Backbone bond lengths (Angstrom), bond angles and torsions (degrees), N, CA, C in turn:
res aa  C-N    CA-C-N  psi(-1)  N-CA   C-N-CA  omega(-1)  CA-C   N-CA-C  phi
1 X - - - 1.470 - - 1.528 111.87 -
2 X 1.321 117.70 -14.48 1.461 120.47 -178.40 1.520 111.68 -63.80
3 X 1.326 116.91 -26.99 1.464 120.76 -178.94 1.522 112.36 -107.57
4 X 1.322 117.80 19.03 1.461 120.53 175.15 1.523 108.85 -68.20
5 X 1.331 116.91 156.84 1.459 120.79 -177.44 1.533 112.75 -59.05
6 X 1.351 119.87 -43.54 1.460 118.47 177.28 1.530 113.04 -57.29
7 X 1.336 117.39 -41.56 1.458 119.68 178.68 1.525 111.52 -69.23
8 X 1.330 116.76 -36.45 1.467 120.07 177.46 1.536 110.70 -62.68
9 X 1.327 116.34 -37.35 1.463 120.01 176.64 1.527 111.24 -65.00
10 X 1.331 115.84 -36.75 1.465 119.58 177.32 1.522 110.82 -67.03
11 X 1.343 116.62 -42.67 1.474 119.68 176.31 1.529 110.08 -58.87
12 X 1.334 115.47 -42.09 1.457 120.51 -178.86 1.528 110.57 -62.63
13 X 1.341 116.33 -40.03 1.461 119.82 179.79 1.532 110.51 -64.81
14 X 1.317 117.39 -39.64 1.463 120.54 176.95 1.529 110.16 -62.84
15 X 1.333 116.56 -40.47 1.463 120.72 179.99 1.525 111.67 -65.76
16 X 1.325 117.50 -25.37 1.460 120.73 -179.89 1.521 112.74 -77.07
17 X 1.330 117.90 -13.85 1.468 120.56 179.36 1.531 110.90 -60.92
18 X 1.345 119.79 -55.20 1.471 117.99 177.18 1.521 112.93 -65.26
19 X 1.339 117.41 -25.94 1.467 119.83 178.87 1.524 110.68 -65.32
20 X 1.343 116.84 -41.78 1.468 120.33 177.58 1.526 110.19 -62.80
21 X 1.318 116.27 -46.29 1.468 120.71 -178.47 1.524 110.68 -63.29
22 X 1.336 117.32 -38.27 1.467 121.23 -178.85 1.517 111.85 -60.28
23 X 1.318 117.50 -30.19 1.469 120.77 179.87 1.522 111.60 -61.06
24 X 1.320 117.18 -27.73 1.462 120.72 -177.69 1.526 112.77 -76.93
25 X 1.318 117.01 -5.70 1.461 120.33 176.24 1.528 111.47 -88.29
26 X 1.316 116.51 0.05 1.460 121.18 179.13 1.523 109.41 -114.58
27 X 1.307 115.45 146.60 1.457 121.52 -179.98 1.529 110.11 -88.53
28 X 1.312 115.01 160.03 1.455 120.05 172.94 1.520 113.65 99.61
29 X 1.327 114.66 163.67 1.460 121.34 -177.87 1.528 112.36 -67.58
30 X 1.329 116.63 -31.59 1.461 119.68 -177.56 1.522 111.38 -58.88
31 X 1.329 116.89 -36.99 1.460 120.55 -179.91 1.528 110.94 -63.91
32 X 1.329 115.57 -37.40 1.472 119.82 177.81 1.527 111.13 -65.52
33 X 1.311 116.65 -42.29 1.460 119.83 -179.29 1.526 110.50 -68.59
34 X 1.322 117.14 -35.56 1.462 119.58 175.17 1.518 111.08 -63.99
35 X 1.335 116.64 -43.53 1.470 120.80 179.06 1.525 110.33 -60.20
36 X 1.336 116.21 -43.42 1.462 120.33 179.69 1.527 110.69 -65.28
37 X 1.318 117.39 -41.37 1.467 120.97 -179.69 1.524 111.52 -62.65
38 X 1.328 116.05 -42.83 1.465 120.12 179.00 1.527 110.02 -65.67
39 X 1.322 116.63 -39.60 1.462 121.69 179.44 1.531 110.66 -63.35
40 X 1.324 116.68 -43.48 1.469 120.48 178.54 1.522 110.06 -63.97
41 X 1.337 116.60 -42.10 1.462 120.60 178.08 1.524 110.68 -60.69
42 X 1.329 116.16 -39.88 1.466 119.98 177.50 1.522 110.68 -62.76
43 X 1.337 116.50 -40.05 1.457 119.97 178.21 1.521 112.17 -64.56
44 X 1.337 116.85 -36.51 1.460 120.50 177.94 1.518 110.72 -65.14
45 X 1.339 117.01 -43.00 1.468 119.65 178.28 1.523 110.79 -64.94
46 X 1.337 116.91 -31.30 1.463 120.53 178.71 1.519 110.39 -63.60
47 X 1.325 116.63 -37.68 1.462 119.92 177.91 1.525 111.11 -70.25
48 X 1.336 115.66 -47.82 1.459 119.19 -171.35 1.524 113.38 -74.65
49 X 1.345 119.00 -28.54 1.465 116.90 179.26 1.529 111.21 -65.35
50 X 1.334 116.39 -40.67 1.459 119.29 177.38 1.522 112.49 -71.28
51 X 1.334 116.12 -41.32 1.469 120.56 -178.99 1.526 110.73 -63.23
52 X 1.322 116.64 -47.47 1.461 120.14 -178.17 1.523 111.90 -68.75
53 X 1.345 116.02 -35.66 1.471 118.51 178.99 1.519 110.63 -61.94
54 X 1.340 117.02 -38.96 1.461 120.22 178.78 1.522 111.14 -74.91
55 X 1.342 116.39 -44.72 1.462 120.37 -176.29 1.522 112.27 -65.19
56 X 1.329 116.70 -35.80 1.469 121.03 -177.52 1.524 112.77 -100.61
57 X 1.336 116.64 8.37 1.465 121.54 -179.18 1.533 110.98 52.73
58 X 1.348 115.13 47.26 1.460 120.74 -179.55 1.534 111.66 -116.47
59 X 1.327 115.96 27.63 1.460 119.48 176.58 1.528 109.36 -68.14
60 X 1.316 115.79 138.89 1.462 120.65 -177.06 1.519 109.65 -142.38
61 X 1.326 115.89 159.26 1.455 120.41 176.92 1.529 110.92 -62.72
62 X 1.340 116.33 -35.93 1.466 119.89 178.38 1.516 110.68 -62.95
63 X 1.327 116.38 -44.78 1.456 120.05 179.09 1.519 112.13 -64.94
64 X 1.329 116.75 -40.94 1.469 120.57 178.99 1.521 111.20 -63.16
65 X 1.329 116.65 -33.18 1.460 120.08 179.31 1.523 111.39 -76.47
66 X 1.347 116.91 -45.84 1.455 120.95 -172.17 1.527 113.33 -76.49
67 X 1.335 117.38 -30.60 1.460 119.57 -174.99 1.529 112.87 -59.72
68 X 1.337 119.73 -52.65 1.473 118.06 178.04 1.519 112.62 -66.49
69 X 1.343 117.67 -30.25 1.466 120.00 177.06 1.527 110.00 -64.05
70 X 1.338 116.26 -44.16 1.462 120.46 179.16 1.527 110.74 -60.86
71 X 1.325 116.75 -43.14 1.462 120.79 179.65 1.517 111.34 -61.14
72 X 1.314 116.56 -46.24 1.470 120.85 -176.83 1.527 111.67 -70.04
73 X 1.333 117.14 -36.48 1.462 120.27 175.94 1.525 110.62 -62.00
74 X 1.320 116.22 -43.27 1.462 120.43 -178.89 1.525 110.74 -64.28
75 X 1.325 117.21 -48.11 1.469 121.02 -178.88 1.527 110.57 -62.83
76 X 1.322 117.58 -47.08 1.464 121.34 -178.44 1.524 111.20 -62.74
77 X 1.330 116.94 -44.33 1.464 120.61 -178.64 1.525 111.51 -63.99
78 X 1.337 117.02 -41.89 1.461 120.38 -179.60 1.530 110.37 -67.53
79 X 1.323 117.73 -41.56 1.466 120.31 177.88 1.520 111.07 -60.64
80 X 1.327 117.26 -43.95 1.460 120.77 -179.55 1.532 111.30 -66.66
81 X 1.333 116.23 -41.06 1.463 119.97 179.69 1.527 111.04 -65.13
82 X 1.334 116.58 -41.45 1.466 120.40 179.34 1.529 111.16 -67.12
83 X 1.317 116.82 -33.81 1.466 120.55 177.21 1.524 110.55 -68.39
84 X 1.328 115.97 -44.26 1.470 120.02 178.16 1.527 111.13 -61.26
85 X 1.339 116.36 -37.45 1.463 120.29 -178.86 1.523 112.49 -76.70
86 X 1.330 117.52 -10.83 1.459 121.14 179.58 1.513 114.04 86.82
87 X 1.327 117.67 3.94 1.468 119.87 176.99 1.516 110.49 -69.03
88 X 1.322 115.74 -40.42 1.466 121.29 170.65 1.515 106.76 -101.56
89 X 1.307 116.87 114.81 1.462 120.50 -175.61 1.524 109.83 -150.71
90 X 1.318 115.02 171.13 1.459 120.26 177.25 1.523 112.63 62.50
91 X 1.325 114.86 -137.26 1.464 120.17 -176.46 1.524 111.97 -65.64
92 X 1.329 116.99 -25.00 1.460 120.81 -178.71 1.524 112.55 -67.78
93 X 1.330 116.77 -15.56 1.465 119.54 174.96 1.525 111.20 -58.74
94 X 1.338 116.31 -30.17 1.462 119.61 179.94 1.530 111.06 -65.53
95 X 1.323 116.82 -36.24 1.476 119.71 177.76 1.525 110.15 -62.95
96 X 1.346 116.08 -44.64 1.466 120.03 178.38 1.526 110.82 -63.93
97 X 1.331 116.43 -39.42 1.462 120.51 -179.35 1.525 111.42 -65.71
98 X 1.326 116.79 -40.29 1.466 121.02 177.84 1.523 109.89 -60.13
99 X 1.323 116.80 -45.55 1.463 120.75 -178.66 1.517 110.95 -64.60
100 X 1.333 117.33 -44.93 1.463 120.80 -179.52 1.531 111.87 -63.49
101 X 1.329 116.18 -47.41 1.465 119.94 -178.63 1.521 111.23 -63.22
102 X 1.305 116.30 -40.79 1.463 119.52 -179.67 1.523 111.27 -63.99
103 X 1.345 116.73 -39.50 1.460 119.84 179.20 1.528 110.68 -60.74
104 X 1.328 116.29 -41.69 1.467 120.97 -179.36 1.526 110.56 -68.28
105 X 1.335 116.33 -46.41 1.455 120.50 -177.23 1.529 111.92 -64.92
106 X 1.318 116.47 -43.35 1.463 119.58 -179.28 1.528 110.63 -68.43
107 X 1.330 116.86 -36.17 1.468 119.41 177.26 1.524 110.63 -61.07
108 X 1.342 116.14 -42.94 1.457 119.68 177.49 1.517 112.19 -64.00
109 X 1.329 116.34 -40.57 1.465 120.43 179.47 1.526 110.59 -66.24
110 X 1.323 116.72 -41.18 1.467 119.96 178.30 1.524 110.67 -61.56
111 X 1.322 116.63 -40.28 1.457 120.52 179.37 1.522 110.77 -63.05
112 X 1.329 116.27 -43.23 1.467 120.37 178.78 1.523 111.00 -64.06
113 X 1.330 117.13 -45.38 1.460 120.30 -178.21 1.525 111.53 -65.21
114 X 1.335 116.34 -32.82 1.464 119.04 176.08 1.524 110.46 -65.18
115 X 1.327 116.85 -36.01 1.455 120.74 179.41 1.531 111.68 -64.70
116 X 1.332 116.50 -34.73 1.465 119.78 179.57 1.534 111.33 -96.55
117 X 1.348 115.42 14.65 1.458 121.83 173.44 1.528 112.84 61.60
118 X 1.336 115.13 45.62 1.460 121.07 177.48 1.524 108.08 -122.60
119 X 1.315 116.87 131.88 1.461 122.09 178.05 1.523 109.02 -117.44
120 X 1.331 116.36 125.12 1.461 121.21 178.34 1.525 108.28 -102.99
121 X 1.328 118.76 119.68 1.464 120.66 -176.39 1.525 111.86 -66.60
122 X 1.319 115.02 151.46 1.461 121.95 177.76 1.524 109.11 -80.82
123 X 1.325 116.68 130.49 1.463 120.71 -178.11 1.525 110.73 -85.46
124 X 1.324 115.46 161.80 1.457 120.66 177.21 1.520 110.60 -64.24
125 X 1.345 117.09 -35.74 1.458 120.67 178.85 1.527 111.08 -64.15
126 X 1.328 116.43 -36.48 1.464 120.08 177.42 1.524 110.96 -64.80
127 X 1.319 116.69 -35.79 1.466 119.79 177.23 1.523 110.92 -66.65
128 X 1.336 116.74 -38.87 1.455 120.31 176.44 1.516 110.75 -65.19
129 X 1.329 116.48 -39.25 1.464 120.51 177.05 1.519 110.95 -57.87
130 X 1.320 115.92 -46.19 1.463 120.56 -179.31 1.523 110.86 -63.08
131 X 1.335 116.77 -42.58 1.460 120.62 179.72 1.522 111.32 -61.99
132 X 1.327 116.95 -48.42 1.470 121.25 -179.90 1.522 110.31 -62.32
133 X 1.315 116.48 -39.96 1.463 121.54 -179.82 1.528 111.11 -62.03
134 X 1.325 117.14 -45.24 1.456 120.57 -178.77 1.527 111.35 -69.05
135 X 1.328 117.54 -38.05 1.463 120.43 176.69 1.528 110.13 -64.54
136 X 1.324 116.85 -41.39 1.470 121.11 177.75 1.521 111.17 -59.21
137 X 1.326 116.64 -45.43 1.463 119.91 -179.88 1.527 111.03 -65.06
138 X 1.327 116.79 -35.38 1.456 119.78 176.51 1.522 111.88 -62.23
139 X 1.331 117.22 -45.80 1.464 121.34 177.37 1.527 110.93 -61.28
140 X 1.325 116.48 -41.86 1.464 120.10 -177.36 1.522 111.87 -71.98
141 X 1.328 117.34 -30.83 1.464 119.20 175.80 1.524 110.40 -65.55
142 X 1.321 116.41 -39.35 1.472 119.29 174.84 1.523 109.55 -63.91
143 X 1.325 115.93 -44.36 1.460 122.42 171.98 1.517 115.58 45.66
144 X 1.341 116.99 -130.05 1.472 120.67 -177.22 1.524 113.04 -58.93
145 X 1.328 117.44 -33.37 1.460 119.99 178.36 1.528 110.19 -65.37
146 X 1.330 116.62 -40.71 1.453 120.61 177.90 1.513 112.77 -68.30
147 X 1.342 116.32 -34.54 1.461 120.46 179.81 1.521 112.07 -61.70
148 X 1.339 116.19 -28.95 1.462 119.32 179.88 1.527 111.58 -70.94
149 X 1.326 116.48 -25.47 1.465 120.78 177.98 1.522 111.33 -91.04
150 X 1.331 115.20 -47.48 1.465 121.42 179.76 1.525 107.98 -132.49
151 X 1.309 118.22 104.37 1.467 120.11 -178.89 1.533 111.53 -57.29
152 X 1.326 115.42 137.31 1.458 120.21 177.50 1.515 114.56 99.50
153 X 1.331 117.35 4.47 1.465 120.08 -179.99 1.527 110.82 -61.45
154 X 1.327 116.52 -47.33 1.470 119.77 -179.01 1.520 111.41 -63.89
155 X 1.341 116.64 -44.04 1.463 119.92 -179.60 1.523 110.94 -63.38
156 X 1.325 117.08 -38.16 1.467 120.51 176.56 1.521 110.31 -62.74
157 X 1.328 115.99 -42.96 1.464 120.09 178.21 1.515 112.22 -60.98
158 X 1.321 116.87 -41.70 1.466 120.38 178.74 1.523 110.53 -64.52
159 X 1.320 116.43 -41.59 1.466 119.84 178.15 1.517 111.75 -62.25
160 X 1.315 116.81 -42.64 1.465 120.53 178.18 1.520 111.08 -67.63
161 X 1.328 116.58 -33.86 1.466 119.93 177.88 1.525 110.43 -63.05
162 X 1.331 116.34 -41.33 1.469 119.51 177.21 1.528 111.36 -66.64
163 X 1.318 116.67 -38.38 1.471 119.59 176.72 1.525 110.08 -61.55
164 X 1.337 116.45 -42.54 1.467 120.72 177.96 1.522 111.02 -64.74
165 X 1.333 116.84 -38.04 1.468 120.61 -179.91 1.533 110.96 -65.18
166 X 1.328 116.57 -40.37 1.466 120.37 178.96 1.527 110.09 -65.04
167 X 1.328 116.48 -45.20 1.466 119.62 177.13 1.524 110.96 -65.60
168 X 1.323 116.16 -32.04 1.462 121.03 177.35 1.523 110.62 -61.20
169 X 1.330 116.64 -45.06 1.463 120.43 178.15 1.527 110.88 -61.87
170 X 1.318 116.02 -44.30 1.465 119.87 -176.43 1.527 111.11 -67.27
171 X 1.332 116.46 -49.82 1.461 118.97 -177.59 1.525 111.36 -69.51
172 X 1.345 116.34 -32.56 1.460 119.32 177.12 1.520 111.22 -64.64
173 X 1.339 115.69 -43.07 1.468 119.99 177.00 1.523 110.38 -64.08
174 X 1.340 116.56 -41.23 1.460 121.10 179.72 1.531 110.31 -61.63
175 X 1.311 115.86 -41.87 1.463 121.03 179.99 1.529 110.50 -68.07
176 X 1.333 116.09 -42.70 1.462 120.08 179.28 1.522 110.58 -64.33
177 X 1.335 117.23 -39.93 1.460 121.29 179.43 1.520 110.89 -62.02
178 X 1.354 116.12 -36.83 1.460 119.84 179.82 1.524 111.85 -68.88
179 X 1.345 116.53 -27.81 1.459 119.49 -176.53 1.508 114.66 -101.85
180 X 1.347 117.64 -9.20 1.457 119.66 -172.86 1.530 112.39 -65.32
181 X 1.328 117.28 -29.62 1.461 119.92 179.24 1.523 110.54 -62.04
182 X 1.325 116.97 -31.73 1.458 120.94 179.33 1.525 111.40 -81.80
183 X 1.342 116.42 -23.23 1.456 120.16 177.85 1.521 111.61 -75.63
184 X 1.340 116.07 -34.14 1.459 120.17 -175.82 1.527 113.00 -94.78
185 X 1.344 117.04 -12.18 1.455 120.34 -178.55 1.514 111.79 -85.82
186 X 1.332 117.12 176.04 1.463 121.16 177.94 1.527 110.71 -66.91
187 X 1.314 116.47 151.22 1.462 121.33 178.46 1.513 108.51 -74.80
188 X 1.347 117.47 118.84 1.466 119.56 -178.20 1.519 111.25 -73.31
189 X 1.338 114.81 154.72 1.456 118.65 175.34 1.516 108.81 -72.78
190 X 1.324 115.09 139.14 1.453 119.57 -179.10 1.523 110.26 -91.58
191 X 1.310 114.36 132.26 1.463 120.67 176.88 1.524 107.45 -125.13
192 X 1.289 116.34 78.46 1.455 120.52 -178.83 1.509 111.15 115.72
193 X 1.328 117.71 -178.21 1.461 122.20 -176.96 1.517 111.52 -71.23
194 X 1.356 117.43 161.66 1.465 120.61 177.47 1.514 110.92 -60.60
195 X 1.318 114.64 156.12 1.465 119.22 179.30 1.515 109.84 -66.40
196 X 1.326 115.41 136.27 1.461 119.72 176.47 1.519 108.57 -73.90
197 X 1.351 117.48 147.77 1.462 119.20 177.13 1.519 110.69 -59.48
198 X 1.307 115.08 155.95 1.463 119.51 179.62 1.513 109.87 -64.31
199 X 1.333 115.42 153.07 1.458 119.92 177.44 1.524 109.16 -57.63
200 X 1.315 115.51 146.50 1.453 118.98 -170.47 1.523 112.14 -61.35
201 X 1.317 115.15 125.21 1.446 121.57 167.52 1.513 106.21 -125.91
202 X 1.310 116.74 -46.98 1.461 123.89 166.53 1.508 104.08 -163.41
203 X 1.279 118.08 110.78 1.451 121.44 -173.14 1.518 112.75 -89.79
204 X 1.309 116.85 21.96 1.462 120.07 178.02 1.507 109.47 -126.50
205 X 1.346 117.94 67.98 1.463 120.11 -175.16 1.512 111.61 -66.83
């Protein structure tokens, strides 16, 4: 299953992370459009790896592990690249910081809950958060190049980034509240391997 098409798409998405960042080492609008194109392609593979894994009954533990890692690597790398380029700056850095910290904290919580064989379902609001977050990053990747075509692209991206950050706080708290009972309770005895993550619906709660 390691070489199934859904897993190959996930590997490809991970490989696109440094490709997006590399675009920021070049000057000019073309580099921005290339970064956006690669980011959109990564988003398409994110949809199809989960869809094909379910449709072809090729879901695997490797895919369940790598898929959320690929998503978080892409988001973190793009946020850092946009910050370095100055597209995200000033007070808006706090929005990026909230998103980054939440991704790390929730990943740690998910790992702990898997160890105690607890699965917390992904909410519809979390899916909306992920959608808004990815759209915001797309607008910001276009950035100054997009502003030349449609004024206000960067400002729209910043506004969406703040909307995603607010939803990030809410859904992160909701997720933590669902798992806190297991954090404060006694450590249960393990009878078998940790629970596998739920089949992909949206692995970025």
